[in-house]
Every structure is written in structure tokens, then in C-alpha cells.
KELO-197411 format. One record per residue (C-alpha): residue in one letter; x, y, z; residue number from 1. Coordinates in nm, 2 decimals. Each point is the difference from the previous one (the first is absolute). Last residue first. Layout:
residues N
A | X | Y | Z | NUM
...
***
This chain:
residues 415
S | 4.96 | -2.14 | 0.45 | 415
F | 0.08 | 0.15 | -0.35 | 414
C | -0.37 | 0.03 | -0.07 | 413
V | -0.11 | 0.12 | 0.37 | 412
S | 0.32 | 0.32 | -0.10 | 411
R | -0.13 | 0.01 | -0.31 | 410
E | -0.42 | 0.06 | 0.11 | 409
M | 0.15 | 0.23 | 0.29 | 408
R | 0.20 | 0.27 | -0.22 | 407
G | -0.33 | 0.00 | -0.23 | 406
Q | -0.19 | 0.06 | 0.26 | 405
Q | 0.26 | 0.29 | 0.10 | 404
G | -0.01 | 0.12 | -0.30 | 403
E | -0.35 | 0.01 | -0.02 | 402
D | -0.04 | 0.19 | 0.34 | 401
R | 0.29 | 0.27 | -0.17 | 400
S | -0.26 | 0.04 | -0.30 | 399
D | -0.32 | 0.06 | 0.22 | 398
K | 0.16 | 0.23 | 0.15 | 397
R | 0.16 | 0.22 | -0.24 | 396
R | -0.37 | 0.02 | -0.20 | 395
E | -0.14 | 0.09 | 0.34 | 394
T | 0.25 | 0.27 | 0.07 | 393
E | -0.08 | 0.14 | -0.36 | 392
T | -0.32 | -0.05 | 0.06 | 391
I | -0.01 | 0.26 | 0.32 | 390
K | 0.23 | 0.25 | -0.21 | 389
E | -0.20 | 0.00 | -0.26 | 388
A | -0.31 | 0.06 | 0.25 | 387
M | 0.21 | 0.28 | 0.11 | 386
K | -0.02 | 0.20 | -0.32 | 385
E | -0.32 | -0.06 | -0.09 | 384
A | -0.06 | 0.14 | 0.32 | 383
V | 0.18 | 0.33 | -0.05 | 382
A | -0.19 | 0.06 | -0.34 | 381
Q | -0.30 | -0.09 | 0.19 | 380
V | 0.04 | 0.27 | 0.26 | 379
A | 0.04 | 0.24 | -0.26 | 378
P | -0.23 | -0.08 | -0.21 | 377
V | -0.28 | -0.03 | 0.33 | 376
A | 0.09 | 0.39 | 0.14 | 375
V | -0.12 | -0.09 | 0.37 | 374
S | -0.28 | 0.11 | 0.17 | 373
N | -0.05 | 0.26 | 0.28 | 372
A | -0.11 | 0.21 | -0.26 | 371
F | -0.27 | -0.22 | -0.12 | 370
Q | -0.11 | -0.07 | 0.32 | 369
K | -0.04 | 0.33 | 0.06 | 368
Y | -0.19 | 0.08 | -0.28 | 367
A | -0.23 | -0.28 | 0.00 | 366
Q | -0.10 | 0.02 | 0.35 | 365
A | -0.13 | 0.40 | -0.12 | 364
D | -0.16 | -0.14 | -0.28 | 363
S | -0.23 | -0.25 | 0.18 | 362
V | 0.10 | -0.35 | -0.01 | 361
P | -0.05 | -0.32 | -0.25 | 360
I | 0.31 | 0.12 | -0.29 | 359
V | 0.06 | -0.36 | -0.15 | 358
F | 0.31 | -0.03 | -0.24 | 357
S | -0.09 | -0.09 | -0.28 | 356
D | 0.08 | 0.38 | -0.16 | 355
P | 0.39 | -0.12 | 0.06 | 354
F | 0.21 | 0.12 | 0.29 | 353
G | 0.31 | 0.21 | -0.15 | 352
Q | 0.00 | 0.26 | 0.34 | 351
L | -0.05 | 0.29 | -0.22 | 350
R | -0.33 | -0.24 | -0.17 | 349
A | -0.11 | -0.03 | 0.40 | 348
W | -0.03 | 0.40 | 0.00 | 347
E | -0.18 | 0.00 | -0.35 | 346
R | -0.21 | -0.21 | 0.18 | 345
P | -0.03 | 0.22 | 0.32 | 344
T | -0.14 | 0.25 | -0.17 | 343
M | 0.22 | 0.28 | -0.15 | 342
R | -0.01 | 0.35 | 0.17 | 341
R | -0.24 | 0.26 | -0.16 | 340
V | 0.08 | 0.35 | -0.22 | 339
Y | -0.21 | 0.05 | -0.33 | 338
R | 0.04 | 0.32 | 0.04 | 337
K | -0.37 | 0.09 | 0.05 | 336
N | -0.01 | -0.09 | 0.36 | 335
V | -0.27 | -0.18 | 0.16 | 334
E | -0.19 | 0.29 | 0.19 | 333
G | 0.01 | 0.15 | 0.37 | 332
K | 0.00 | -0.21 | 0.30 | 331
I | 0.03 | -0.40 | -0.05 | 330
N | -0.28 | -0.25 | 0.12 | 329
T | 0.08 | -0.21 | -0.28 | 328
V | -0.14 | -0.09 | -0.35 | 327
P | 0.02 | 0.34 | -0.12 | 326
T | -0.16 | 0.08 | -0.29 | 325
F | 0.27 | 0.10 | -0.28 | 324
D | -0.12 | -0.22 | -0.26 | 323
T | 0.20 | -0.01 | -0.31 | 322
L | 0.37 | -0.15 | 0.12 | 321
R | 0.21 | -0.11 | -0.29 | 320
G | 0.24 | 0.29 | 0.07 | 319
D | 0.24 | -0.19 | 0.24 | 318
T | 0.31 | 0.20 | 0.17 | 317
V | 0.21 | -0.22 | 0.27 | 316
L | 0.04 | 0.05 | 0.41 | 315
N | 0.30 | -0.24 | 0.12 | 314
R | 0.10 | 0.20 | 0.26 | 313
E | -0.34 | 0.10 | 0.11 | 312
R | -0.09 | -0.38 | 0.07 | 311
G | 0.27 | 0.00 | 0.28 | 310
M | -0.02 | 0.27 | 0.14 | 309
G | -0.04 | -0.07 | 0.38 | 308
G | -0.05 | -0.35 | -0.04 | 307
V | 0.11 | -0.34 | -0.14 | 306
V | 0.28 | 0.05 | -0.26 | 305
I | 0.02 | -0.03 | -0.42 | 304
A | 0.34 | 0.07 | -0.12 | 303
N | -0.02 | 0.27 | -0.20 | 302
A | -0.10 | -0.07 | -0.33 | 301
I | 0.16 | 0.03 | -0.36 | 300
G | -0.08 | 0.21 | -0.27 | 299
D | -0.16 | -0.03 | -0.37 | 298
L | -0.28 | 0.06 | 0.19 | 297
P | 0.10 | 0.30 | 0.16 | 296
I | -0.02 | -0.04 | 0.41 | 295
I | -0.19 | 0.25 | 0.14 | 294
E | 0.15 | 0.07 | 0.34 | 293
Y | -0.10 | 0.10 | 0.36 | 292
G | 0.27 | -0.10 | 0.31 | 291
F | 0.16 | 0.32 | -0.01 | 290
G | 0.36 | 0.09 | 0.01 | 289
N | 0.15 | 0.32 | 0.17 | 288
G | 0.18 | 0.29 | -0.16 | 287
K | -0.19 | 0.28 | 0.16 | 286
S | -0.24 | 0.11 | -0.28 | 285
R | -0.02 | -0.37 | -0.11 | 284
H | -0.17 | -0.02 | 0.31 | 283
R | -0.24 | 0.26 | 0.02 | 282
N | -0.05 | -0.13 | -0.40 | 281
K | -0.07 | -0.32 | 0.11 | 280
H | -0.23 | 0.09 | 0.26 | 279
E | -0.20 | 0.20 | -0.24 | 278
I | -0.02 | -0.27 | -0.30 | 277
L | -0.10 | -0.26 | 0.28 | 276
T | -0.30 | 0.25 | 0.15 | 275
K | -0.14 | 0.09 | -0.32 | 274
L | -0.01 | -0.39 | -0.10 | 273
Y | -0.19 | -0.04 | 0.32 | 272
R | -0.22 | 0.28 | -0.12 | 271
D | -0.06 | -0.17 | -0.34 | 270
S | -0.04 | -0.34 | 0.15 | 269
L | 0.21 | -0.25 | -0.07 | 268
Y | -0.14 | -0.35 | -0.28 | 267
Y | 0.01 | -0.31 | 0.13 | 266
K | -0.37 | 0.04 | 0.12 | 265
A | -0.11 | 0.13 | -0.36 | 264
S | 0.08 | -0.35 | -0.08 | 263
V | 0.23 | -0.15 | -0.26 | 262
P | 0.02 | 0.04 | -0.40 | 261
N | 0.11 | -0.33 | -0.18 | 260
K | 0.29 | -0.16 | -0.08 | 259
E | 0.13 | 0.06 | 0.35 | 258
L | 0.34 | 0.13 | 0.03 | 257
I | 0.29 | -0.23 | -0.04 | 256
D | 0.14 | 0.17 | -0.31 | 255
G | 0.00 | 0.32 | 0.08 | 254
V | 0.20 | -0.04 | 0.27 | 253
R | 0.28 | -0.12 | -0.22 | 252
I | 0.09 | -0.35 | -0.20 | 251
N | 0.37 | -0.07 | -0.12 | 250
L | 0.20 | 0.00 | 0.29 | 249
P | 0.34 | -0.16 | -0.12 | 248
V | 0.11 | -0.33 | 0.25 | 247
P | 0.20 | 0.00 | 0.32 | 246
D | 0.23 | -0.25 | 0.02 | 245
P | -0.07 | -0.28 | 0.25 | 244
Y | 0.17 | -0.04 | 0.36 | 243
K | 0.30 | -0.19 | -0.05 | 242
F | 0.08 | -0.29 | 0.28 | 241
E | 0.33 | -0.14 | 0.11 | 240
R | 0.09 | -0.30 | 0.21 | 239
V | -0.30 | -0.26 | 0.03 | 238
G | 0.11 | -0.33 | 0.09 | 237
T | -0.33 | -0.08 | 0.12 | 236
D | 0.22 | -0.10 | 0.33 | 235
K | 0.02 | 0.38 | 0.06 | 234
R | -0.36 | 0.12 | 0.05 | 233
F | -0.07 | 0.24 | -0.27 | 232
G | -0.14 | 0.36 | 0.07 | 231
V | -0.14 | 0.27 | -0.19 | 230
I | -0.05 | 0.38 | 0.07 | 229
F | -0.22 | 0.20 | -0.17 | 228
V | -0.04 | 0.41 | 0.11 | 227
R | -0.26 | 0.20 | -0.20 | 226
E | -0.02 | 0.32 | -0.28 | 225
R | -0.33 | 0.08 | -0.15 | 224
N | 0.01 | 0.22 | -0.30 | 223
Q | -0.30 | -0.11 | -0.11 | 222
P | -0.05 | -0.08 | -0.40 | 221
V | 0.05 | -0.41 | 0.03 | 220
G | 0.19 | -0.20 | -0.21 | 219
F | 0.27 | -0.12 | 0.23 | 218
D | 0.23 | 0.32 | 0.03 | 217
K | -0.29 | 0.22 | 0.09 | 216
A | -0.05 | -0.24 | 0.30 | 215
N | 0.34 | 0.15 | 0.14 | 214
V | 0.26 | -0.29 | 0.14 | 213
T | 0.21 | 0.10 | 0.33 | 212
E | 0.22 | -0.33 | 0.02 | 211
P | 0.13 | -0.14 | 0.34 | 210
D | 0.33 | -0.10 | -0.01 | 209
P | 0.00 | -0.42 | -0.05 | 208
V | -0.08 | -0.21 | 0.28 | 207
F | 0.13 | -0.33 | 0.04 | 206
Y | -0.16 | -0.14 | 0.33 | 205
G | 0.10 | -0.16 | 0.28 | 204
L | -0.27 | 0.18 | 0.29 | 203
E | 0.24 | 0.14 | 0.20 | 202
D | 0.28 | 0.15 | -0.20 | 201
R | -0.20 | 0.09 | -0.32 | 200
L | -0.36 | 0.04 | 0.08 | 199
V | 0.05 | 0.13 | 0.36 | 198
Y | 0.31 | 0.25 | -0.13 | 197
L | -0.23 | 0.13 | -0.34 | 196
I | -0.27 | 0.08 | 0.27 | 195
T | 0.25 | 0.17 | 0.23 | 194
E | 0.17 | 0.18 | -0.30 | 193
L | -0.35 | 0.14 | -0.14 | 192
T | -0.14 | 0.14 | 0.37 | 191
K | 0.37 | 0.19 | 0.04 | 190
G | -0.02 | 0.15 | -0.31 | 189
G | -0.04 | 0.35 | 0.19 | 188
N | -0.32 | -0.14 | 0.15 | 187
H | -0.17 | -0.02 | -0.33 | 186
N | 0.26 | 0.03 | -0.27 | 185
V | -0.02 | -0.24 | -0.24 | 184
L | -0.37 | -0.14 | 0.12 | 183
G | -0.10 | 0.31 | -0.14 | 182
K | -0.09 | -0.16 | -0.30 | 181
V | -0.27 | -0.14 | 0.08 | 180
N | 0.01 | -0.42 | 0.08 | 179
E | 0.02 | -0.34 | -0.16 | 178
L | 0.08 | -0.31 | 0.10 | 177
F | 0.11 | -0.29 | -0.17 | 176
F | 0.11 | -0.36 | 0.14 | 175
A | 0.18 | -0.29 | -0.13 | 174
K | 0.04 | -0.38 | 0.06 | 173
P | -0.27 | 0.00 | 0.34 | 172
R | 0.15 | -0.03 | 0.32 | 171
K | -0.33 | -0.07 | 0.21 | 170
E | 0.13 | 0.13 | 0.36 | 169
K | 0.21 | 0.22 | -0.04 | 168
I | -0.12 | 0.18 | -0.35 | 167
I | -0.35 | 0.03 | 0.20 | 166
R | 0.17 | 0.15 | 0.31 | 165
A | 0.14 | 0.26 | -0.26 | 164
V | -0.29 | 0.10 | -0.13 | 163
E | -0.16 | 0.01 | 0.33 | 162
F | 0.29 | 0.24 | 0.14 | 161
F | -0.04 | 0.19 | -0.34 | 160
L | -0.39 | 0.12 | 0.11 | 159
T | 0.22 | 0.14 | 0.28 | 158
G | -0.01 | -0.07 | 0.39 | 157
R | 0.28 | -0.22 | 0.01 | 156
T | 0.27 | 0.17 | -0.22 | 155
D | 0.27 | 0.01 | 0.24 | 154
E | -0.04 | -0.40 | 0.07 | 153
F | 0.12 | -0.07 | -0.34 | 152
G | 0.32 | 0.24 | -0.03 | 151
G | 0.09 | 0.35 | 0.08 | 150
R | 0.34 | 0.10 | 0.03 | 149
R | 0.14 | 0.20 | 0.20 | 148
G | -0.22 | -0.08 | 0.31 | 147
A | -0.37 | 0.05 | 0.05 | 146
I | -0.13 | 0.10 | -0.35 | 145
S | -0.37 | 0.07 | 0.04 | 144
F | -0.12 | -0.02 | -0.32 | 143
A | -0.18 | 0.22 | -0.26 | 142
Q | -0.28 | -0.11 | -0.16 | 141
C | -0.03 | 0.01 | -0.45 | 140
P | -0.31 | -0.26 | -0.02 | 139
F | 0.00 | -0.38 | -0.15 | 138
G | -0.05 | -0.05 | -0.39 | 137
A | 0.09 | -0.36 | 0.09 | 136
T | 0.05 | -0.30 | -0.22 | 135
L | 0.10 | -0.32 | 0.08 | 134
I | 0.17 | -0.23 | -0.31 | 133
D | 0.02 | -0.40 | 0.03 | 132
H | -0.27 | -0.09 | 0.31 | 131
D | -0.05 | -0.20 | 0.23 | 130
P | -0.34 | 0.02 | 0.15 | 129
I | -0.07 | 0.25 | 0.26 | 128
R | -0.16 | -0.13 | 0.35 | 127
K | 0.40 | -0.03 | 0.12 | 126
A | 0.01 | 0.37 | 0.01 | 125
D | -0.26 | 0.05 | 0.25 | 124
I | -0.23 | 0.29 | -0.16 | 123
K | -0.11 | 0.28 | 0.29 | 122
T | 0.28 | 0.27 | -0.10 | 121
I | -0.15 | -0.04 | -0.37 | 120
D | -0.32 | 0.09 | 0.11 | 119
G | -0.24 | -0.15 | -0.27 | 118
F | -0.05 | -0.31 | -0.21 | 117
P | -0.03 | 0.12 | -0.39 | 116
V | -0.31 | -0.10 | -0.14 | 115
E | 0.01 | -0.17 | -0.34 | 114
G | -0.14 | -0.02 | -0.31 | 113
F | 0.22 | 0.20 | -0.17 | 112
N | -0.19 | 0.29 | -0.12 | 111
A | -0.29 | 0.05 | 0.22 | 110
E | 0.21 | -0.16 | 0.27 | 109
Y | 0.26 | 0.25 | -0.07 | 108
T | -0.25 | 0.31 | -0.03 | 107
K | -0.19 | -0.11 | 0.31 | 106
K | 0.33 | -0.04 | 0.25 | 105
A | 0.12 | 0.37 | -0.12 | 104
F | -0.35 | 0.10 | 0.19 | 103
K | 0.07 | -0.23 | 0.29 | 102
D | 0.35 | 0.17 | 0.05 | 101
W | 0.21 | -0.27 | 0.20 | 100
E | 0.20 | -0.19 | -0.32 | 99
C | 0.16 | -0.35 | -0.02 | 98
S | 0.00 | -0.27 | -0.27 | 97
F | 0.18 | -0.33 | 0.01 | 96
V | 0.01 | -0.26 | -0.25 | 95
C | 0.08 | 0.21 | -0.38 | 94
K | 0.00 | -0.17 | -0.22 | 93
G | 0.34 | 0.14 | -0.24 | 92
G | 0.00 | -0.02 | -0.40 | 91
V | 0.08 | 0.36 | -0.11 | 90
N | -0.32 | 0.14 | 0.03 | 89
Q | -0.02 | -0.10 | 0.32 | 88
F | 0.27 | 0.12 | 0.13 | 87
A | -0.10 | 0.38 | -0.16 | 86
L | -0.36 | -0.10 | 0.14 | 85
R | 0.08 | -0.06 | 0.37 | 84
I | 0.17 | 0.37 | -0.04 | 83
G | -0.26 | 0.19 | -0.04 | 82
G | -0.24 | -0.23 | 0.20 | 81
I | -0.26 | 0.27 | 0.15 | 80
G | 0.23 | 0.01 | 0.30 | 79
A | 0.19 | -0.30 | 0.07 | 78
F | 0.21 | 0.12 | 0.30 | 77
L | 0.15 | -0.33 | -0.04 | 76
D | -0.02 | -0.21 | -0.33 | 75
T | 0.14 | -0.32 | 0.00 | 74
F | 0.15 | -0.24 | -0.30 | 73
T | 0.00 | -0.29 | -0.16 | 72
F | 0.23 | -0.08 | -0.33 | 71
K | -0.05 | -0.11 | -0.32 | 70
A | -0.39 | -0.07 | 0.04 | 69
N | -0.18 | -0.22 | -0.27 | 68
D | -0.37 | 0.05 | 0.10 | 67
A | 0.06 | 0.39 | 0.08 | 66
P | -0.24 | 0.11 | 0.24 | 65
P | -0.30 | 0.25 | -0.16 | 64
F | 0.03 | 0.38 | -0.05 | 63
P | -0.37 | 0.12 | -0.11 | 62
V | -0.17 | -0.19 | 0.14 | 61
D | -0.21 | -0.31 | -0.12 | 60
W | 0.20 | -0.29 | 0.16 | 59
E | -0.15 | -0.32 | -0.10 | 58
L | 0.07 | -0.27 | 0.28 | 57
V | 0.01 | -0.37 | -0.07 | 56
Y | -0.23 | -0.19 | 0.28 | 55
D | 0.03 | -0.20 | 0.26 | 54
T | 0.00 | 0.28 | 0.28 | 53
D | -0.22 | -0.15 | 0.21 | 52
G | -0.04 | 0.18 | 0.36 | 51
L | 0.12 | 0.39 | -0.05 | 50
F | 0.01 | 0.09 | 0.42 | 49
D | 0.15 | -0.27 | 0.16 | 48
L | 0.18 | -0.06 | -0.35 | 47
A | 0.15 | 0.32 | 0.03 | 46
E | 0.14 | -0.03 | 0.33 | 45
D | 0.21 | -0.31 | -0.06 | 44
K | 0.07 | 0.10 | -0.40 | 43
Y | 0.16 | 0.31 | 0.07 | 42
Y | 0.45 | -0.12 | 0.05 | 41
E | -0.12 | -0.31 | -0.17 | 40
S | -0.04 | 0.22 | -0.33 | 39
A | 0.34 | 0.13 | -0.02 | 38
P | 0.08 | -0.35 | -0.11 | 37
T | -0.21 | 0.07 | -0.33 | 36
G | -0.33 | -0.15 | -0.11 | 35
Y | -0.22 | 0.26 | 0.12 | 34
V | 0.23 | 0.31 | 0.04 | 33
Q | -0.26 | 0.25 | -0.10 | 32
L | -0.28 | -0.15 | 0.12 | 31
Y | 0.16 | -0.04 | 0.39 | 30
H | 0.10 | 0.39 | -0.06 | 29
T | -0.37 | 0.07 | -0.08 | 28
V | -0.08 | -0.23 | 0.40 | 27
V | 0.24 | 0.14 | 0.16 | 26
A | -0.09 | 0.31 | -0.02 | 25
L | -0.36 | 0.01 | 0.10 | 24
R | 0.10 | -0.15 | 0.26 | 23
Y | 0.23 | 0.26 | 0.11 | 22
L | -0.25 | 0.26 | -0.15 | 21
Q | -0.26 | -0.13 | 0.26 | 20
D | -0.12 | 0.33 | 0.14 | 19
E | -0.02 | 0.17 | -0.30 | 18
N | -0.37 | -0.29 | -0.09 | 17
L | 0.06 | -0.36 | -0.16 | 16
K | -0.29 | -0.12 | -0.19 | 15
E | 0.18 | 0.16 | -0.29 | 14
I | 0.22 | -0.26 | 0.01 | 13
V | -0.22 | -0.30 | -0.12 | 12
T | -0.30 | 0.01 | -0.15 | 11
K | 0.12 | 0.37 | -0.24 | 10
K | 0.38 | -0.08 | 0.06 | 9
I | -0.06 | -0.32 | -0.05 | 8
E | -0.18 | 0.12 | -0.37 | 7
S | 0.21 | 0.26 | -0.10 | 6
Y | 0.27 | -0.28 | 0.02 | 5
K | -0.12 | -0.18 | -0.27 | 4
L | -0.07 | -0.36 | 0.06 | 3
T | 0.04 | -0.29 | -0.24 | 2
M | -0.07 | -0.34 | 0.10 | 1
***
């Protein structure tokens, strides 16, 4: 018998309420990894609720799990799944995810058919399935360094500590970490120095120098810099890693705008636009910058960010509006200069998410989610390089095993 994920969700999973999110995570994780060694980590708890699983599951979600995965990975601080999408696109299978924000979880489940576990600080690392690559986009936090050199214990109380303790327990072959550009100089460089010391000296991984990667160098028209840190367990034999080279940018902001005219709700009121212009002129006269900016259609967007003037840093002029009747409670009228904010879908495109990516939340939540996510093509370029390294180590291991087996067989023949 074949069942669609949506059918199981409707008849079984939707019976669970928000107070049962842990069980919901267990059930969806079990379905994702059914038939693999990772399923044993979820099986008992999942079957208590699911009962009979003697059926073939058809994944009717935009981004279903891979059937013949090349490697396995975990998705910590998962957000809406930008890093997952990148690693899944190069042949990976996610065996564990966690994210604390309930709205991000909703978007994640709608696209992958999996509800992430919750607060990472409450997760027992022993209950996470074995995996090849650990991924995490963790927040940048200062460490309370007691001695001259900060170590693993000095990171306790930060979210990097949670990443490090899971690496220490599970010993994945490799990891991929993502952070804001400010990590490089955070706390005078001590934060990054401590992170690298823990990863290299205490956890025993080969970690090349971190790379600052710009989204615009990997196919999306957004000037967004992030720090990537990759590492490989020393017994994998990986001793060098070259980050991917930039690729020419062939699209601009005009190419990612909605194909059809958008609602008047995205257009600024004439009063608000006038205020922005006046503020900018005042700041400019004093030699200061100001966040509001209209991006030319042949230009590149600023980094999309949460809060403050985040949306006003990437305004566009779109003259397709014909009905200027306000659809929201604004002061004044819809401006006649055709200046508007970008839509959540346009922000998704700036991050390299395909249009098949479902946005099941409000605009306010969607802006926040895409701003907090990653530029998928940039991560995917690194993921592809990492997958190649993991595959190489497996081939070398298989070759050594075959050689040892051959020597043993010859030894038996001559004895």
C-alpha cells in the first residue's frame, strides 16, 4: 500500500498539538530516515504513536529526502532549511534537525516534511544519529575566557558550546559552520581564535582558515558576506581544502522581481517616502549614511537583514501598479513614484531559494526567516566540495580494505 505524506499528516500527525512538538519531531524524523540505520534512534517512540508502518511512503512535499544518499548530515539551528536544501541538493540525507522558533518550524515542515526538534541545549547528543557531516549556522557570542587561551570549557553557556559538544560526542567526518562576517573581528578576534582552537586542538579536526564568502559571487544579486568554517576529522586523511571559486553574476535585481504586478500593500505611503527622503538629506548634509536606498533594477541588493531599516535598504521602483487604493491602514496615500518594498518571494530569490519553496507564514515572519537564512547557492558550492572530499575518503578506505582482504587471502593460500 502507498500512502502520501500529506495523508499521514492529516490522519495522524495533525492530531498532535503544539504541546506535543517533541513527539511530532520524532515521528517525522522516523519517516524521513525509515529503512536506514538512523531510524533505530527514533523507531520505538515513533511506532508507539504511528502503529503499523507497513506501507510505501510517497513524499508529496517540495523537497523530499534522497532515496540513494551519498552521505548523511545534521541540520543544527536549522531555521527554514537553507543549509539543508544546499546539502540535500548535492546528495545528502538529513538525519536530524533542530530549531527553536515555532514559525520557522512551520516553514521547515511545509517544505521538507520534517518538524525539527527544539532547544539544542536540551538535546542529548547520544540520541542524535551518527552522521557524516554536521552543519550549523550558530549565533555569534562572546566567550568568558578565564585563561590566556580559551578552550572548550570556556565556551560553556554559548551556542557554539552546544555545537562543540555534539561534535565531541558524535565525531562526524566533517562539519560546516556558518556565521556573520563580524565573527572575524568579534571581541578583538578572540571569539574566532577560541572557536578554531577548540575545533583544531581540542576536538582534533583539520580546519583550514575560515573563508568570507559573498552571495553575489555565487549567482544571486545580493551583497551578503558570511564566514564559512569547514573541518574534517583527522583520520579521514583530508589535509587540504580549497573553497570554491567565485562565478560570474549574470542576473541583477530586476531579474528576481515578481513577474506580475504586486499588491499596493508593498508600496510606501507618500508621507513615509517623504520622511525617508528628508531623513536621508539631513544625514547626507552631516556626512552620515542612512539606511534607506532604492536599488536600480540593473543593480545588486544590499544584504537583507532583520529589523530596523531592513526592508528600506532594498527598495525598488516598480511602475506596474495601476490601482493606488490603499489595502492597509497607512497614513497618506500610496506614493506615485512607484517606490515599494520587495516581497517575501523576492527576498527568497535573493537568497537563492527556488520558487517551489513554500512560504506558509505571514509576510512579517517570512521577511525575518529569509533574512536569517543563508544564500543557498553559496552554501551549496561549499557542500559540493565537501561531499567530494568525503567520497574520496570512502574510496581510499574501500581500496585499503580490499588490499588487506587480498593479502589475507594470499596468506591463507600459502600457509
